[in-house]
mmCIF file of the N, C-alpha and C atoms, coordinates in Angstrom:
data_MODEL
# 
_entry.id   MODEL 
# 
loop_
_atom_site.group_PDB 
_atom_site.id 
_atom_site.type_symbol 
_atom_site.label_atom_id 
_atom_site.label_alt_id 
_atom_site.label_comp_id 
_atom_site.label_asym_id 
_atom_site.label_entity_id 
_atom_site.label_seq_id 
_atom_site.pdbx_PDB_ins_code 
_atom_site.Cartn_x 
_atom_site.Cartn_y 
_atom_site.Cartn_z 
_atom_site.occupancy 
_atom_site.B_iso_or_equiv 
_atom_site.pdbx_formal_charge 
_atom_site.auth_seq_id 
_atom_site.auth_comp_id 
_atom_site.auth_asym_id 
_atom_site.auth_atom_id 
_atom_site.pdbx_PDB_model_num 
ATOM 1   N N  . UNK A 1 1  ? -10.797 -51.305 -38.389 1.00 0.00 ? 1  UNK A N  1 
ATOM 2   C CA . UNK A 1 1  ? -9.444  -50.728 -39.185 1.00 0.00 ? 1  UNK A CA 1 
ATOM 3   C C  . UNK A 1 1  ? -8.969  -52.229 -39.862 1.00 0.00 ? 1  UNK A C  1 
ATOM 4   N N  . UNK A 1 2  ? -8.842  -53.391 -39.617 1.00 0.00 ? 2  UNK A N  1 
ATOM 5   C CA . UNK A 1 2  ? -8.182  -54.525 -39.610 1.00 0.00 ? 2  UNK A CA 1 
ATOM 6   C C  . UNK A 1 2  ? -8.937  -54.872 -41.107 1.00 0.00 ? 2  UNK A C  1 
ATOM 7   N N  . UNK A 1 3  ? -10.230 -54.806 -41.140 1.00 0.00 ? 3  UNK A N  1 
ATOM 8   C CA . UNK A 1 3  ? -10.696 -55.040 -42.759 1.00 0.00 ? 3  UNK A CA 1 
ATOM 9   C C  . UNK A 1 3  ? -10.133 -54.220 -43.514 1.00 0.00 ? 3  UNK A C  1 
ATOM 10  N N  . UNK A 1 4  ? -10.116 -52.992 -43.470 1.00 0.00 ? 4  UNK A N  1 
ATOM 11  C CA . UNK A 1 4  ? -9.114  -51.891 -44.422 1.00 0.00 ? 4  UNK A CA 1 
ATOM 12  C C  . UNK A 1 4  ? -8.407  -52.405 -44.872 1.00 0.00 ? 4  UNK A C  1 
ATOM 13  N N  . UNK A 1 5  ? -7.390  -52.776 -43.601 1.00 0.00 ? 5  UNK A N  1 
ATOM 14  C CA . UNK A 1 5  ? -6.298  -52.903 -43.959 1.00 0.00 ? 5  UNK A CA 1 
ATOM 15  C C  . UNK A 1 5  ? -5.928  -54.284 -44.701 1.00 0.00 ? 5  UNK A C  1 
ATOM 16  N N  . UNK A 1 6  ? -6.613  -54.969 -44.370 1.00 0.00 ? 6  UNK A N  1 
ATOM 17  C CA . UNK A 1 6  ? -6.619  -56.678 -44.982 1.00 0.00 ? 6  UNK A CA 1 
ATOM 18  C C  . UNK A 1 6  ? -6.759  -56.333 -46.604 1.00 0.00 ? 6  UNK A C  1 
ATOM 19  N N  . UNK A 1 7  ? -7.976  -55.202 -46.875 1.00 0.00 ? 7  UNK A N  1 
ATOM 20  C CA . UNK A 1 7  ? -8.391  -55.221 -48.254 1.00 0.00 ? 7  UNK A CA 1 
ATOM 21  C C  . UNK A 1 7  ? -7.261  -54.525 -49.249 1.00 0.00 ? 7  UNK A C  1 
ATOM 22  N N  . UNK A 1 8  ? -6.436  -53.807 -48.491 1.00 0.00 ? 8  UNK A N  1 
ATOM 23  C CA . UNK A 1 8  ? -5.342  -53.126 -49.311 1.00 0.00 ? 8  UNK A CA 1 
ATOM 24  C C  . UNK A 1 8  ? -3.876  -54.327 -48.998 1.00 0.00 ? 8  UNK A C  1 
ATOM 25  N N  . UNK A 1 9  ? -4.346  -55.480 -48.632 1.00 0.00 ? 9  UNK A N  1 
ATOM 26  C CA . UNK A 1 9  ? -2.846  -56.553 -48.687 1.00 0.00 ? 9  UNK A CA 1 
ATOM 27  C C  . UNK A 1 9  ? -1.984  -56.250 -47.717 1.00 0.00 ? 9  UNK A C  1 
ATOM 28  N N  . UNK A 1 10 ? -2.488  -55.608 -46.417 1.00 0.00 ? 10 UNK A N  1 
ATOM 29  C CA . UNK A 1 10 ? -1.548  -55.177 -45.397 1.00 0.00 ? 10 UNK A CA 1 
ATOM 30  C C  . UNK A 1 10 ? -2.140  -56.616 -44.308 1.00 0.00 ? 10 UNK A C  1 
ATOM 31  N N  . UNK A 1 11 ? -1.400  -57.621 -44.121 1.00 0.00 ? 11 UNK A N  1 
ATOM 32  C CA . UNK A 1 11 ? -1.677  -58.629 -43.149 1.00 0.00 ? 11 UNK A CA 1 
ATOM 33  C C  . UNK A 1 11 ? -1.737  -58.222 -41.765 1.00 0.00 ? 11 UNK A C  1 
ATOM 34  N N  . UNK A 1 12 ? -2.614  -57.545 -41.061 1.00 0.00 ? 12 UNK A N  1 
ATOM 35  C CA . UNK A 1 12 ? -2.467  -57.058 -39.705 1.00 0.00 ? 12 UNK A CA 1 
ATOM 36  C C  . UNK A 1 12 ? -2.235  -58.243 -38.634 1.00 0.00 ? 12 UNK A C  1 
ATOM 37  N N  . UNK A 1 13 ? -2.934  -59.385 -38.549 1.00 0.00 ? 13 UNK A N  1 
ATOM 38  C CA . UNK A 1 13 ? -2.610  -60.617 -37.816 1.00 0.00 ? 13 UNK A CA 1 
ATOM 39  C C  . UNK A 1 13 ? -1.140  -61.058 -37.654 1.00 0.00 ? 13 UNK A C  1 
ATOM 40  N N  . UNK A 1 14 ? -0.635  -60.951 -38.932 1.00 0.00 ? 14 UNK A N  1 
ATOM 41  C CA . UNK A 1 14 ? 0.898   -61.743 -39.137 1.00 0.00 ? 14 UNK A CA 1 
ATOM 42  C C  . UNK A 1 14 ? 1.791   -60.996 -38.372 1.00 0.00 ? 14 UNK A C  1 
ATOM 43  N N  . UNK A 1 15 ? 1.631   -59.480 -38.864 1.00 0.00 ? 15 UNK A N  1 
ATOM 44  C CA . UNK A 1 15 ? 1.986   -58.282 -37.967 1.00 0.00 ? 15 UNK A CA 1 
ATOM 45  C C  . UNK A 1 15 ? 2.063   -58.248 -36.270 1.00 0.00 ? 15 UNK A C  1 
ATOM 46  N N  . UNK A 1 16 ? 0.551   -58.613 -36.163 1.00 0.00 ? 16 UNK A N  1 
ATOM 47  C CA . UNK A 1 16 ? 0.545   -58.259 -34.739 1.00 0.00 ? 16 UNK A CA 1 
ATOM 48  C C  . UNK A 1 16 ? 1.283   -59.507 -33.835 1.00 0.00 ? 16 UNK A C  1 
ATOM 49  N N  . UNK A 1 17 ? 1.052   -60.829 -34.200 1.00 0.00 ? 17 UNK A N  1 
ATOM 50  C CA . UNK A 1 17 ? 1.782   -62.118 -34.087 1.00 0.00 ? 17 UNK A CA 1 
ATOM 51  C C  . UNK A 1 17 ? 3.297   -61.995 -33.995 1.00 0.00 ? 17 UNK A C  1 
ATOM 52  N N  . UNK A 1 18 ? 3.720   -61.265 -35.040 1.00 0.00 ? 18 UNK A N  1 
ATOM 53  C CA . UNK A 1 18 ? 5.404   -61.072 -35.079 1.00 0.00 ? 18 UNK A CA 1 
ATOM 54  C C  . UNK A 1 18 ? 5.919   -60.039 -34.128 1.00 0.00 ? 18 UNK A C  1 
ATOM 55  N N  . UNK A 1 19 ? 5.218   -59.089 -34.151 1.00 0.00 ? 19 UNK A N  1 
ATOM 56  C CA . UNK A 1 19 ? 5.483   -58.342 -32.834 1.00 0.00 ? 19 UNK A CA 1 
ATOM 57  C C  . UNK A 1 19 ? 5.289   -58.941 -31.393 1.00 0.00 ? 19 UNK A C  1 
ATOM 58  N N  . UNK A 1 20 ? 4.514   -59.551 -31.288 1.00 0.00 ? 20 UNK A N  1 
ATOM 59  C CA . UNK A 1 20 ? 3.946   -60.295 -29.820 1.00 0.00 ? 20 UNK A CA 1 
ATOM 60  C C  . UNK A 1 20 ? 5.349   -61.002 -29.573 1.00 0.00 ? 20 UNK A C  1 
ATOM 61  N N  . UNK A 1 21 ? 5.474   -62.016 -30.607 1.00 0.00 ? 21 UNK A N  1 
ATOM 62  C CA . UNK A 1 21 ? 6.814   -63.022 -30.428 1.00 0.00 ? 21 UNK A CA 1 
ATOM 63  C C  . UNK A 1 21 ? 7.781   -62.014 -29.939 1.00 0.00 ? 21 UNK A C  1 
ATOM 64  N N  . UNK A 1 22 ? 8.104   -61.205 -30.639 1.00 0.00 ? 22 UNK A N  1 
ATOM 65  C CA . UNK A 1 22 ? 9.723   -60.173 -30.588 1.00 0.00 ? 22 UNK A CA 1 
ATOM 66  C C  . UNK A 1 22 ? 9.583   -59.845 -29.181 1.00 0.00 ? 22 UNK A C  1 
ATOM 67  N N  . UNK A 1 23 ? 8.326   -59.449 -28.593 1.00 0.00 ? 23 UNK A N  1 
ATOM 68  C CA . UNK A 1 23 ? 8.333   -58.621 -27.424 1.00 0.00 ? 23 UNK A CA 1 
ATOM 69  C C  . UNK A 1 23 ? 8.565   -60.043 -26.329 1.00 0.00 ? 23 UNK A C  1 
ATOM 70  N N  . UNK A 1 24 ? 7.694   -61.251 -26.717 1.00 0.00 ? 24 UNK A N  1 
ATOM 71  C CA . UNK A 1 24 ? 8.000   -62.253 -25.756 1.00 0.00 ? 24 UNK A CA 1 
ATOM 72  C C  . UNK A 1 24 ? 9.378   -62.755 -25.693 1.00 0.00 ? 24 UNK A C  1 
ATOM 73  N N  . UNK A 1 25 ? 10.042  -62.599 -26.818 1.00 0.00 ? 25 UNK A N  1 
ATOM 74  C CA . UNK A 1 25 ? 11.647  -63.038 -26.712 1.00 0.00 ? 25 UNK A CA 1 
ATOM 75  C C  . UNK A 1 25 ? 12.340  -62.289 -25.802 1.00 0.00 ? 25 UNK A C  1 
ATOM 76  N N  . UNK A 1 26 ? 12.042  -61.187 -25.633 1.00 0.00 ? 26 UNK A N  1 
ATOM 77  C CA . UNK A 1 26 ? 12.903  -59.685 -25.360 1.00 0.00 ? 26 UNK A CA 1 
ATOM 78  C C  . UNK A 1 26 ? 12.253  -59.579 -23.514 1.00 0.00 ? 26 UNK A C  1 
ATOM 79  N N  . UNK A 1 27 ? 11.103  -60.022 -23.193 1.00 0.00 ? 27 UNK A N  1 
ATOM 80  C CA . UNK A 1 27 ? 10.513  -59.674 -21.810 1.00 0.00 ? 27 UNK A CA 1 
ATOM 81  C C  . UNK A 1 27 ? 10.235  -61.016 -20.911 1.00 0.00 ? 27 UNK A C  1 
ATOM 82  N N  . UNK A 1 28 ? 10.285  -61.150 -19.733 1.00 0.00 ? 28 UNK A N  1 
ATOM 83  C CA . UNK A 1 28 ? 9.590   -62.199 -19.017 1.00 0.00 ? 28 UNK A CA 1 
ATOM 84  C C  . UNK A 1 28 ? 8.164   -61.828 -18.816 1.00 0.00 ? 28 UNK A C  1 
ATOM 85  N N  . UNK A 1 29 ? 7.729   -62.993 -18.759 1.00 0.00 ? 29 UNK A N  1 
ATOM 86  C CA . UNK A 1 29 ? 5.891   -63.131 -18.886 1.00 0.00 ? 29 UNK A CA 1 
ATOM 87  C C  . UNK A 1 29 ? 5.141   -62.195 -18.028 1.00 0.00 ? 29 UNK A C  1 
ATOM 88  N N  . UNK A 1 30 ? 5.862   -61.845 -16.997 1.00 0.00 ? 30 UNK A N  1 
ATOM 89  C CA . UNK A 1 30 ? 4.867   -61.079 -15.806 1.00 0.00 ? 30 UNK A CA 1 
ATOM 90  C C  . UNK A 1 30 ? 5.104   -59.142 -16.645 1.00 0.00 ? 30 UNK A C  1 
ATOM 91  N N  . UNK A 1 31 ? 6.347   -59.105 -17.173 1.00 0.00 ? 31 UNK A N  1 
ATOM 92  C CA . UNK A 1 31 ? 6.189   -57.677 -17.896 1.00 0.00 ? 31 UNK A CA 1 
ATOM 93  C C  . UNK A 1 31 ? 5.605   -57.826 -19.024 1.00 0.00 ? 31 UNK A C  1 
ATOM 94  N N  . UNK A 1 32 ? 5.823   -58.721 -19.875 1.00 0.00 ? 32 UNK A N  1 
ATOM 95  C CA . UNK A 1 32 ? 4.681   -58.814 -20.973 1.00 0.00 ? 32 UNK A CA 1 
ATOM 96  C C  . UNK A 1 32 ? 3.345   -58.647 -20.712 1.00 0.00 ? 32 UNK A C  1 
ATOM 97  N N  . UNK A 1 33 ? 2.916   -59.272 -19.696 1.00 0.00 ? 33 UNK A N  1 
ATOM 98  C CA . UNK A 1 33 ? 1.455   -59.218 -19.607 1.00 0.00 ? 33 UNK A CA 1 
ATOM 99  C C  . UNK A 1 33 ? 1.137   -57.752 -19.054 1.00 0.00 ? 33 UNK A C  1 
ATOM 100 N N  . UNK A 1 34 ? 2.198   -56.986 -18.183 1.00 0.00 ? 34 UNK A N  1 
ATOM 101 C CA . UNK A 1 34 ? 2.016   -55.417 -17.862 1.00 0.00 ? 34 UNK A CA 1 
ATOM 102 C C  . UNK A 1 34 ? 1.897   -54.604 -18.990 1.00 0.00 ? 34 UNK A C  1 
ATOM 103 N N  . UNK A 1 35 ? 2.856   -54.744 -19.891 1.00 0.00 ? 35 UNK A N  1 
ATOM 104 C CA . UNK A 1 35 ? 2.969   -53.947 -21.026 1.00 0.00 ? 35 UNK A CA 1 
ATOM 105 C C  . UNK A 1 35 ? 1.879   -53.956 -22.015 1.00 0.00 ? 35 UNK A C  1 
ATOM 106 N N  . UNK A 1 36 ? 1.247   -55.378 -22.293 1.00 0.00 ? 36 UNK A N  1 
ATOM 107 C CA . UNK A 1 36 ? 0.561   -55.588 -23.355 1.00 0.00 ? 36 UNK A CA 1 
ATOM 108 C C  . UNK A 1 36 ? -1.271  -55.319 -22.853 1.00 0.00 ? 36 UNK A C  1 
ATOM 109 N N  . UNK A 1 37 ? -1.444  -55.806 -21.570 1.00 0.00 ? 37 UNK A N  1 
ATOM 110 C CA . UNK A 1 37 ? -2.435  -55.943 -20.714 1.00 0.00 ? 37 UNK A CA 1 
ATOM 111 C C  . UNK A 1 37 ? -3.125  -56.725 -20.961 1.00 0.00 ? 37 UNK A C  1 
ATOM 112 N N  . UNK A 1 38 ? -2.487  -57.795 -21.555 1.00 0.00 ? 38 UNK A N  1 
ATOM 113 C CA . UNK A 1 38 ? -3.121  -59.338 -21.332 1.00 0.00 ? 38 UNK A CA 1 
ATOM 114 C C  . UNK A 1 38 ? -2.988  -60.198 -20.216 1.00 0.00 ? 38 UNK A C  1 
ATOM 115 N N  . UNK A 1 39 ? -3.593  -61.269 -20.197 1.00 0.00 ? 39 UNK A N  1 
ATOM 116 C CA . UNK A 1 39 ? -3.930  -61.961 -18.762 1.00 0.00 ? 39 UNK A CA 1 
ATOM 117 C C  . UNK A 1 39 ? -2.338  -62.559 -18.887 1.00 0.00 ? 39 UNK A C  1 
ATOM 118 N N  . UNK A 1 40 ? -1.916  -62.763 -17.579 1.00 0.00 ? 40 UNK A N  1 
ATOM 119 C CA . UNK A 1 40 ? -0.830  -63.548 -17.336 1.00 0.00 ? 40 UNK A CA 1 
ATOM 120 C C  . UNK A 1 40 ? -0.321  -64.912 -18.050 1.00 0.00 ? 40 UNK A C  1 
ATOM 121 N N  . UNK A 1 41 ? -1.572  -65.547 -17.911 1.00 0.00 ? 41 UNK A N  1 
ATOM 122 C CA . UNK A 1 41 ? -1.444  -66.873 -18.422 1.00 0.00 ? 41 UNK A CA 1 
ATOM 123 C C  . UNK A 1 41 ? -0.977  -66.903 -20.146 1.00 0.00 ? 41 UNK A C  1 
ATOM 124 N N  . UNK A 1 42 ? -1.777  -65.869 -20.588 1.00 0.00 ? 42 UNK A N  1 
ATOM 125 C CA . UNK A 1 42 ? -1.461  -65.676 -21.858 1.00 0.00 ? 42 UNK A CA 1 
ATOM 126 C C  . UNK A 1 42 ? -0.221  -65.444 -22.482 1.00 0.00 ? 42 UNK A C  1 
ATOM 127 N N  . UNK A 1 43 ? 0.328   -64.436 -21.600 1.00 0.00 ? 43 UNK A N  1 
ATOM 128 C CA . UNK A 1 43 ? 1.715   -63.767 -21.791 1.00 0.00 ? 43 UNK A CA 1 
ATOM 129 C C  . UNK A 1 43 ? 2.767   -65.093 -21.396 1.00 0.00 ? 43 UNK A C  1 
ATOM 130 N N  . UNK A 1 44 ? 2.497   -65.838 -20.321 1.00 0.00 ? 44 UNK A N  1 
ATOM 131 C CA . UNK A 1 44 ? 3.079   -67.108 -20.475 1.00 0.00 ? 44 UNK A CA 1 
ATOM 132 C C  . UNK A 1 44 ? 3.434   -67.919 -21.664 1.00 0.00 ? 44 UNK A C  1 
ATOM 133 N N  . UNK A 1 45 ? 2.144   -68.431 -22.206 1.00 0.00 ? 45 UNK A N  1 
ATOM 134 C CA . UNK A 1 45 ? 2.135   -68.800 -23.739 1.00 0.00 ? 45 UNK A CA 1 
ATOM 135 C C  . UNK A 1 45 ? 2.695   -68.268 -24.324 1.00 0.00 ? 45 UNK A C  1 
ATOM 136 N N  . UNK A 1 46 ? 2.826   -66.926 -24.806 1.00 0.00 ? 46 UNK A N  1 
ATOM 137 C CA . UNK A 1 46 ? 3.737   -66.436 -25.602 1.00 0.00 ? 46 UNK A CA 1 
ATOM 138 C C  . UNK A 1 46 ? 5.100   -66.424 -25.418 1.00 0.00 ? 46 UNK A C  1 
ATOM 139 N N  . UNK A 1 47 ? 5.833   -66.218 -24.045 1.00 0.00 ? 47 UNK A N  1 
ATOM 140 C CA . UNK A 1 47 ? 6.910   -66.419 -23.856 1.00 0.00 ? 47 UNK A CA 1 
ATOM 141 C C  . UNK A 1 47 ? 7.552   -67.756 -24.337 1.00 0.00 ? 47 UNK A C  1 
ATOM 142 N N  . UNK A 1 48 ? 6.655   -69.175 -23.681 1.00 0.00 ? 48 UNK A N  1 
ATOM 143 C CA . UNK A 1 48 ? 6.794   -70.399 -24.271 1.00 0.00 ? 48 UNK A CA 1 
ATOM 144 C C  . UNK A 1 48 ? 7.073   -70.642 -25.248 1.00 0.00 ? 48 UNK A C  1 
ATOM 145 N N  . UNK A 1 49 ? 6.236   -69.870 -26.273 1.00 0.00 ? 49 UNK A N  1 
ATOM 146 C CA . UNK A 1 49 ? 6.261   -69.873 -27.597 1.00 0.00 ? 49 UNK A CA 1 
ATOM 147 C C  . UNK A 1 49 ? 7.399   -69.458 -28.390 1.00 0.00 ? 49 UNK A C  1 
ATOM 148 N N  . UNK A 1 50 ? 8.085   -68.252 -27.625 1.00 0.00 ? 50 UNK A N  1 
ATOM 149 C CA . UNK A 1 50 ? 8.908   -67.642 -28.383 1.00 0.00 ? 50 UNK A CA 1 
ATOM 150 C C  . UNK A 1 50 ? 10.573  -68.237 -27.672 1.00 0.00 ? 50 UNK A C  1 
ATOM 151 N N  . UNK A 1 51 ? 9.888   -69.283 -26.490 1.00 0.00 ? 51 UNK A N  1 
ATOM 152 C CA . UNK A 1 51 ? 11.268  -70.385 -26.101 1.00 0.00 ? 51 UNK A CA 1 
ATOM 153 C C  . UNK A 1 51 ? 12.505  -69.603 -25.172 1.00 0.00 ? 51 UNK A C  1 
ATOM 154 N N  . UNK A 1 52 ? 12.318  -68.980 -24.545 1.00 0.00 ? 52 UNK A N  1 
ATOM 155 C CA . UNK A 1 52 ? 13.311  -68.173 -24.062 1.00 0.00 ? 52 UNK A CA 1 
ATOM 156 C C  . UNK A 1 52 ? 13.798  -68.138 -22.549 1.00 0.00 ? 52 UNK A C  1 
ATOM 157 N N  . UNK A 1 53 ? 15.079  -68.846 -22.131 1.00 0.00 ? 53 UNK A N  1 
ATOM 158 C CA . UNK A 1 53 ? 15.451  -69.356 -20.934 1.00 0.00 ? 53 UNK A CA 1 
ATOM 159 C C  . UNK A 1 53 ? 15.476  -67.955 -20.173 1.00 0.00 ? 53 UNK A C  1 
ATOM 160 N N  . UNK A 1 54 ? 14.743  -67.603 -18.881 1.00 0.00 ? 54 UNK A N  1 
ATOM 161 C CA . UNK A 1 54 ? 15.088  -66.462 -18.201 1.00 0.00 ? 54 UNK A CA 1 
ATOM 162 C C  . UNK A 1 54 ? 15.885  -66.722 -17.048 1.00 0.00 ? 54 UNK A C  1 
ATOM 163 N N  . UNK A 1 55 ? 16.789  -67.876 -16.979 1.00 0.00 ? 55 UNK A N  1 
ATOM 164 C CA . UNK A 1 55 ? 17.437  -68.133 -15.820 1.00 0.00 ? 55 UNK A CA 1 
ATOM 165 C C  . UNK A 1 55 ? 18.501  -67.066 -15.389 1.00 0.00 ? 55 UNK A C  1 
ATOM 166 N N  . UNK A 1 56 ? 19.189  -66.744 -16.603 1.00 0.00 ? 56 UNK A N  1 
ATOM 167 C CA . UNK A 1 56 ? 20.193  -65.671 -16.347 1.00 0.00 ? 56 UNK A CA 1 
ATOM 168 C C  . UNK A 1 56 ? 19.871  -64.360 -15.834 1.00 0.00 ? 56 UNK A C  1 
ATOM 169 N N  . UNK A 1 57 ? 18.858  -64.076 -16.321 1.00 0.00 ? 57 UNK A N  1 
ATOM 170 C CA . UNK A 1 57 ? 18.098  -62.594 -15.760 1.00 0.00 ? 57 UNK A CA 1 
ATOM 171 C C  . UNK A 1 57 ? 17.673  -62.816 -14.164 1.00 0.00 ? 57 UNK A C  1 
ATOM 172 N N  . UNK A 1 58 ? 16.810  -63.827 -13.847 1.00 0.00 ? 58 UNK A N  1 
ATOM 173 C CA . UNK A 1 58 ? 16.654  -64.159 -12.546 1.00 0.00 ? 58 UNK A CA 1 
ATOM 174 C C  . UNK A 1 58 ? 17.724  -64.196 -11.408 1.00 0.00 ? 58 UNK A C  1 
ATOM 175 N N  . UNK A 1 59 ? 19.356  -64.709 -12.288 1.00 0.00 ? 59 UNK A N  1 
ATOM 176 C CA . UNK A 1 59 ? 20.427  -64.509 -11.275 1.00 0.00 ? 59 UNK A CA 1 
ATOM 177 C C  . UNK A 1 59 ? 20.945  -63.518 -11.489 1.00 0.00 ? 59 UNK A C  1 
ATOM 178 N N  . UNK A 1 60 ? 20.652  -62.519 -12.211 1.00 0.00 ? 60 UNK A N  1 
ATOM 179 C CA . UNK A 1 60 ? 21.316  -61.244 -12.597 1.00 0.00 ? 60 UNK A CA 1 
ATOM 180 C C  . UNK A 1 60 ? 20.504  -60.281 -11.450 1.00 0.00 ? 60 UNK A C  1 
ATOM 181 N N  . UNK A 1 61 ? 19.154  -60.486 -11.607 1.00 0.00 ? 61 UNK A N  1 
ATOM 182 C CA . UNK A 1 61 ? 18.462  -59.631 -10.455 1.00 0.00 ? 61 UNK A CA 1 
ATOM 183 C C  . UNK A 1 61 ? 18.702  -60.031 -9.186  1.00 0.00 ? 61 UNK A C  1 
ATOM 184 N N  . UNK A 1 62 ? 18.930  -61.187 -8.658  1.00 0.00 ? 62 UNK A N  1 
ATOM 185 C CA . UNK A 1 62 ? 19.162  -61.672 -7.431  1.00 0.00 ? 62 UNK A CA 1 
ATOM 186 C C  . UNK A 1 62 ? 20.842  -60.991 -7.226  1.00 0.00 ? 62 UNK A C  1 
ATOM 187 N N  . UNK A 1 63 ? 21.524  -60.703 -7.770  1.00 0.00 ? 63 UNK A N  1 
ATOM 188 C CA . UNK A 1 63 ? 22.742  -59.903 -7.478  1.00 0.00 ? 63 UNK A CA 1 
ATOM 189 C C  . UNK A 1 63 ? 22.735  -58.605 -7.428  1.00 0.00 ? 63 UNK A C  1 
# 
């Protein structure tokens, strides 16, 4: 499917990476790993790439 879309000028990898970066910016890494089925280390790298600080999220959960 990727090859067919690429032949028609639809860059699949770019869209996939943009979608993963958007998810990584909005989710903590354990949840990203569960939602996407990726390994937790891969999810951690994507979240680091998106550079999101989750201290506020963790503090809200603690309350």
